[in-house]
PASEPA-772426 format. One record per residue: residue number from 1; z, x, y of N, C-alpha, C in turn. Coordinates in Angstrom, 2 decimals, m for minus. Example, Ala and Ser with C-alpha at 12.3 -4.5 7.8 and 13.67 -1.06 7.14 Angstrom:
# PASEPA-772426
n  nc3  nc1  nc2  cac3  cac1  cac2  cc3  cc1  cc2
1  7.80  13.19  m5.69  7.80  12.30  m4.50  7.80  13.20  m3.30 .
2  7.08  12.85  m2.25  7.14  13.67  m1.06  7.87  12.90  0.03 .
# end
This chain:
# PASEPA-772426
n  nc3  nc1  nc2  cac3  cac1  cac2  cc3  cc1  cc2
1  0.00  0.81  m1.21  0.00  0.00  0.00  0.00  0.85  1.27 .
2  m0.02  2.12  1.12  m0.03  3.00  2.28  m1.47  3.16  2.78 .
3  m1.69  3.06  4.12  m3.06  3.21  4.64  m3.59  4.62  4.36 .
4  m4.89  4.67  4.17  m5.56  5.94  3.92  m6.25  6.38  5.20 .
5  m6.05  7.63  5.57  m6.71  8.17  6.78  m7.75  9.17  6.37 .
6  m8.90  9.08  7.07  m9.95  10.06  6.80  m9.78  11.24  7.75 .
7  m10.45  12.31  7.42  m10.47  13.47  8.30  m11.28  13.09  9.55 .
8  m10.92  13.65  10.71  m11.72  13.35  11.92  m13.17  13.81  11.74 .
9  m14.06  13.10  12.36  m15.47  13.44  12.30  m16.04  13.42  13.71 .
10  m16.84  14.41  14.04  m17.47  14.48  15.37  m18.98  14.35  15.22 .
11  m19.57  13.76  16.21  m21.03  13.70  16.27  m21.44  14.09  17.68 .
12  m22.40  14.93  17.79  m22.88  15.37  19.10  m24.33  14.94  19.26 .
13  m24.59  14.24  20.34  m25.95  13.82  20.67  m26.32  14.56  21.94 .
14  m27.39  15.30  21.92  m27.81  16.05  23.10  m28.93  15.31  23.80 .
15  m28.90  15.39  25.08  m29.96  14.81  25.89  m30.80  15.96  26.43 .
16  m32.08  15.83  26.30  m32.99  16.85  26.80  m33.36  16.49  28.23 .
17  m32.90  17.27  29.23  m33.27  16.96  30.62  m34.77  17.14  30.83 .
18  m35.38  16.14  31.40  m36.81  16.19  31.70  m37.03  15.77  33.15 .
19  m36.79  16.70  34.08  m36.97  16.35  35.49  m38.46  16.26  35.83 .
20  m38.83  15.22  36.54  m40.18  15.10  37.07  m40.18  14.05  38.17 .
21  m41.12  14.18  39.05  m41.25  13.23  40.15  m42.66  13.29  40.69 .
22  m43.02  12.28  41.49  m44.35  12.23  42.06  m44.27  11.83  43.52 .
23  m45.25  12.27  44.28  m45.36  11.96  45.70  m46.65  11.20  45.94 .
24  m46.55  10.13  46.71  m47.73  9.41  47.17  m47.65  9.36  48.69 .
25  m48.59  10.04  49.33  m48.66  10.02  50.79  m49.67  8.96  51.19 .
26  m49.34  8.15  52.19  m50.23  7.06  52.58  m50.02  6.71  54.05 .
27  m50.89  5.87  54.55  m50.74  5.27  55.86  m51.42  3.91  55.83 .
28  m50.91  2.99  56.61  m51.52  1.66  56.68  m52.66  1.63  57.70 .
29  m52.81  2.72  58.48  m53.87  2.79  59.48  m55.23  2.84  58.78 .
30  m56.10  1.91  59.13  m57.45  1.91  58.56  m58.40  2.77  59.39 .
31  m58.05  2.97  60.66  m58.80  3.83  61.56  m57.89  4.14  62.74 .
32  m58.35  5.00  63.64  m57.53  5.35  64.80  m58.41  5.62  66.01 .
33  m57.77  5.59  67.16  m58.36  6.03  68.42  m57.25  6.61  69.27 .
34  m57.61  7.27  70.34  m56.62  7.87  71.23  m55.72  6.75  71.75 .
35  m54.42  6.98  71.76  m53.45  5.98  72.20  m52.75  5.30  71.05 .
36  m53.30  5.41  69.84  m52.65  4.83  68.66  m51.53  5.74  68.17 .
37  m50.70  5.21  67.31  m49.72  6.01  66.57  m49.99  5.77  65.09 .
38  m50.21  6.85  64.36  m50.39  6.76  62.91  m49.05  7.08  62.27 .
39  m48.55  6.17  61.44  m47.32  6.42  60.70  m47.68  6.73  59.26 .
40  m47.28  7.92  58.83  m47.50  8.35  57.44  m46.24  8.05  56.64 .
41  m46.43  7.60  55.40  m45.29  7.42  54.49  m45.43  8.41  53.35 .
42  m44.30  8.91  52.91  m44.22  9.85  51.80  m43.29  9.22  50.77 .
43  m43.88  8.60  49.75  m43.09  7.89  48.74  m42.85  8.83  47.57 .
44  m41.57  9.15  47.33  m41.19  10.04  46.23  m40.51  9.20  45.17 .
45  m41.04  9.25  43.95  m40.48  8.48  42.84  m40.01  9.43  41.75 .
46  m38.76  9.27  41.34  m38.19  10.08  40.26  m38.69  9.52  38.93 .
47  m39.60  10.24  38.29  m40.18  9.80  37.02  m39.52  10.48  35.82 .
48  m38.49  11.27  36.07  m37.80  11.97  34.99  m36.56  11.24  34.54 .
49  m35.69  11.97  33.82  m34.47  11.35  33.29  m33.19  11.95  33.85 .
50  m33.30  12.73  34.95  m32.12  13.30  35.60  m32.20  13.05  37.10 .
51  m31.06  13.04  37.76  m31.01  12.85  39.20  m31.53  14.09  39.90 .
52  m32.41  13.88  40.87  m32.97  14.98  41.66  m32.25  15.03  43.00 .
53  m31.98  16.22  43.47  m31.25  16.39  44.72  m32.11  17.08  45.78 .
54  m31.78  16.79  47.03  m32.42  17.47  48.15  m33.92  17.25  48.26 .
55  m34.35  16.01  48.17  m35.77  15.72  48.31  m36.23  16.18  49.69 .
56  m37.30  16.96  49.73  m37.86  17.46  50.99  m39.38  17.37  50.90 .
57  m40.01  17.16  52.04  m41.47  17.04  52.13  m42.01  18.25  52.88 .
58  m43.07  18.84  52.35  m43.74  19.96  53.01  m45.16  19.57  53.36 .
59  m45.54  19.74  54.62  m46.93  19.54  55.01  m47.72  20.76  54.54 .
60  m48.81  20.52  53.86  m49.64  21.62  53.37  m50.84  21.85  54.27 .
61  m51.62  20.81  54.49  m52.80  20.88  55.37  m52.80  19.67  56.27 .
62  m53.06  19.91  57.55  m53.12  18.83  58.53  m54.25  19.15  59.49 .
63  m55.24  18.29  59.57  m56.42  18.58  60.40  m56.29  18.06  61.83 .
64  m55.18  17.42  62.17  m55.01  16.91  63.53  m54.85  18.03  64.54 .
65  m55.30  17.77  65.77  m55.16  18.75  66.86  m53.74  18.81  67.40 .
66  m53.02  17.70  67.32  m51.67  17.62  67.89  m50.62  17.99  66.87 .
67  m49.39  17.61  67.19  m48.24  17.90  66.33  m47.77  16.64  65.63 .
68  m47.61  16.74  64.32  m47.02  15.67  63.54  m45.51  15.68  63.82 .
69  m44.91  14.51  63.93  m43.47  14.46  64.18  m42.71  15.05  63.00 .
70  m41.43  15.25  63.19  m40.58  15.68  62.08  m40.63  14.59  61.00 .
71  m40.52  15.00  59.75  m40.52  14.05  58.64  m39.10  13.54  58.46 .
72  m38.93  12.23  58.55  m37.61  11.61  58.45  m37.42  10.99  57.08 .
73  m36.36  11.41  56.39  m36.02  10.85  55.09  m34.67  10.16  55.18 .
74  m34.50  9.03  54.50  m33.21  8.33  54.52  m32.16  9.11  53.71 .
75  m30.89  8.73  53.84  m29.82  9.42  53.11  m30.02  9.44  51.59 .
76  m30.73  8.45  51.06  m30.96  8.40  49.61  m31.74  9.60  49.09 .
77  m32.40  10.35  49.98  m33.16  11.52  49.56  m32.25  12.66  49.10 .
78  m30.98  12.57  49.41  m30.03  13.61  48.99  m29.82  13.61  47.48 .
79  m29.87  12.44  46.85  m29.69  12.33  45.39  m30.49  11.13  44.91 .
80  m31.57  11.39  44.19  m32.48  10.34  43.74  m32.37  10.16  42.23 .
81  m31.75  9.05  41.79  m31.58  8.79  40.35  m32.92  8.52  39.66 .
82  m32.97  8.66  38.33  m34.19  8.36  37.58  m34.68  6.93  37.85 .
83  m35.99  6.80  38.00  m36.60  5.49  38.22  m36.55  5.00  39.65 .
84  m35.82  5.67  40.51  m35.70  5.23  41.91  m36.76  5.88  42.78 .
85  m36.97  5.28  43.95  m37.96  5.75  44.92  m37.32  5.87  46.28 .
86  m37.74  6.88  47.04  m37.31  7.04  48.42  m38.57  7.22  49.27 .
87  m38.56  6.65  50.48  m39.72  6.73  51.36  m39.33  7.45  52.64 .
88  m40.03  8.54  52.93  m39.86  9.29  54.17  m41.05  8.96  55.08 .
89  m40.90  9.18  56.39  m41.99  8.85  57.32  m42.16  9.95  58.36 .
90  m43.36  9.97  58.95  m43.68  10.83  60.09  m44.74  10.13  60.91 .
91  m44.75  10.39  62.21  m45.71  9.77  63.13  m46.62  10.82  63.74 .
92  m47.81  10.36  64.13  m48.77  11.25  64.79  m49.54  10.46  65.84 .
93  m49.73  11.06  67.01  m50.52  10.47  68.09  m51.87  11.18  68.13 .
94  m52.95  10.52  67.72  m54.27  11.16  67.68  m54.73  11.63  69.06 .
95  m55.49  12.71  69.06  m56.05  13.28  70.28  m57.54  12.98  70.38 .
96  m58.13  13.28  71.52  m59.58  13.11  71.68  m60.33  14.03  70.71 .
97  m59.78  15.22  70.47  m60.39  16.13  69.51  m60.45  15.54  68.11 .
98  m59.41  14.79  67.74  m59.40  14.12  66.43  m60.51  13.08  66.35 .
99  m60.71  12.34  67.45  m61.78  11.33  67.48  m63.13  12.02  67.38 .
100  m63.31  13.11  68.12  m64.58  13.84  68.09  m64.87  14.35  66.67 .
101  m63.86  14.82  65.97  m64.03  15.35  64.61  m64.32  14.21  63.62 .
102  m63.82  12.99  63.92  m64.17  11.83  63.11  m63.14  11.41  62.08 .
103  m62.12  12.23  61.82  m61.11  11.85  60.82  m59.94  12.82  60.91 .
104  m58.83  12.35  60.36  m57.65  13.20  60.21  m57.32  13.24  58.73 .
105  m57.26  14.43  58.18  m56.88  14.63  56.79  m55.49  15.27  56.76 .
106  m54.67  14.80  55.86  m53.29  15.26  55.82  m52.84  15.36  54.36 .
107  m52.39  16.54  53.96  m51.94  16.78  52.59  m50.51  17.28  52.61 .
108  m49.70  16.76  51.69  m48.29  17.15  51.61  m47.87  17.27  50.14 .
109  m46.73  17.92  49.94  m46.10  18.00  48.62  m44.60  17.80  48.82 .
110  m43.91  17.41  47.77  m42.46  17.21  47.84  m41.77  18.27  46.99 .
111  m40.53  18.56  47.37  m39.68  19.48  46.61  m38.40  18.76  46.25 .
112  m37.80  19.14  45.10  m36.53  18.56  44.67  m35.88  19.54  43.69 .
113  m34.56  19.42  43.57  m33.82  20.30  42.66  m33.16  19.46  41.57 .
114  m33.44  19.79  40.29  m32.78  19.09  39.18  m31.37  19.64  38.98 .
115  m30.54  18.97  38.18  m29.17  19.46  37.95  m29.13  20.87  37.38 .
116  m30.12  21.20  36.57  m30.20  22.54  36.00  m31.61  23.06  36.19 .
117  m31.71  24.32  36.53  m33.02  24.93  36.68  m33.42  25.09  38.13 .
118  m34.65  25.58  38.30  m35.17  25.90  39.61  m35.73  24.67  40.32 .
119  m35.89  24.81  41.61  m36.49  23.76  42.43  m37.90  23.46  41.91 .
120  m38.27  22.18  41.96  m39.58  21.73  41.50  m40.43  21.31  42.69 .
121  m41.75  21.39  42.54  m42.66  20.92  43.58  m43.63  19.91  42.95 .
122  m43.88  18.84  43.69  m44.81  17.80  43.20  m46.25  18.27  43.36 .
123  m47.14  17.53  42.72  m48.56  17.73  42.99  m48.81  17.28  44.42 .
124  m49.80  17.87  45.10  m50.11  17.43  46.46  m50.65  16.00  46.48 .
125  m50.46  15.35  47.61  m51.00  14.01  47.83  m51.63  14.00  49.22 .
126  m52.77  13.33  49.37  m53.52  13.36  50.62  m53.74  11.96  51.18 .
127  m53.72  11.88  52.49  m54.08  10.65  53.20  m55.10  11.02  54.26 .
128  m56.18  10.25  54.35  m57.22  10.47  55.34  m57.43  9.19  56.14 .
129  m57.63  9.36  57.44  m57.85  8.22  58.32  m59.09  8.51  59.17 .
130  m60.10  7.64  59.13  m61.29  7.85  59.95  m61.04  7.41  61.40 .
131  m61.76  8.04  62.31  m61.68  7.65  63.72  m62.47  6.38  63.96 .
132  m61.99  5.58  64.88  m62.75  4.41  65.32  m63.58  4.88  66.50 .
133  m64.84  5.14  66.22  m65.73  5.65  67.26  m66.44  4.48  67.93 .
134  m66.31  4.43  69.24  m66.94  3.36  70.01  m67.79  4.02  71.09 .
135  m69.03  4.36  70.72  m69.88  5.00  71.72  m70.21  4.01  72.83 .
136  m70.33  4.51  74.02  m70.67  3.65  75.15  m71.04  4.47  76.36 .
137  m71.80  3.88  77.22  m72.18  4.53  78.45  m72.26  3.45  79.52 .
138  m71.90  3.80  80.71  m71.99  2.85  81.83  m72.87  3.48  82.90 .
139  m73.76  2.69  83.44  m74.63  3.16  84.51  m74.37  2.28  85.73 .
140  m74.14  2.92  86.84  m73.96  2.20  88.10  m75.08  2.65  89.02 .
141  m75.88  1.72  89.42  m77.02  2.03  90.27  m76.74  1.49  91.67 .
142  m77.03  2.32  92.67  m76.83  1.86  94.04  m78.02  2.32  94.89 .
143  m78.23  1.62  95.98  m79.32  1.94  96.91  m78.74  2.40  98.23 .
144  m79.54  3.18  98.97  m79.05  3.71  100.25  m79.13  2.67  101.38 .
145  m79.61  1.50  101.08  m79.65  0.43  102.10  m79.51  m0.92  101.41 .
146  m79.07  m1.89  102.16  m78.86  m3.21  101.59  m79.94  m4.21  102.00 .
147  m80.81  m3.83  102.95  m81.89  m4.72  103.37  m83.23  m4.06  103.10 .
148  m84.19  m4.87  102.67  m85.53  m4.37  102.42  m86.37  m4.51  103.68 .
149  m87.07  m3.44  104.01  m88.02  m3.46  105.12  m89.33  m2.93  104.56 .
150  m90.39  m3.69  104.71  m91.68  m3.29  104.17  m92.08  m1.91  104.69 .
151  m92.50  m1.04  103.77  m92.97  0.27  104.13  m91.89  1.35  104.13 .
152  m90.62  1.00  104.08  m89.55  2.00  104.06  m89.24  2.39  102.64 .
153  m88.75  3.60  102.48  m88.39  4.11  101.16  m86.92  3.82  100.89 .
154  m86.67  3.33  99.69  m85.29  3.09  99.26  m84.94  4.18  98.25 .
155  m83.80  4.82  98.48  m83.34  5.86  97.56  m82.23  5.28  96.70 .
156  m82.41  5.43  95.39  m81.43  4.93  94.43  m80.62  6.11  93.88 .
157  m79.35  5.87  93.67  m78.50  6.90  93.03  m77.76  6.26  91.90 .
# end
């Protein structure tokens, strides 16, 4: 009637860390002209199975003549759990040179640090926006006199 006790038994299950993430750079701007503001979004999604820390965005190539604003990331970029997404943004004010060139191309990559191992970098992602070109010319014609007199010459400018 005495209970029987077994020897203790241990089981160890190991998890293989597989850090990975992706960056999608985009903008809702379909075209631009001088005076517009283009807002770029940098969507970083943790596609791995470990939390990534210190999400940062690096501009790789930017064809704009002006300066892109600082890239702003929300506090969630400090620690991004698996399956979650964080969106960072930056703004740009197109210049006349950008319109003349016809488009702005912008390429970026993201960086993040897994719990173990070295910092990782995403594949690059690109966003391109064409210029809204509106060619036009205005001609103003004027005469050196307002009354017509037969035989006199009228000079137009």
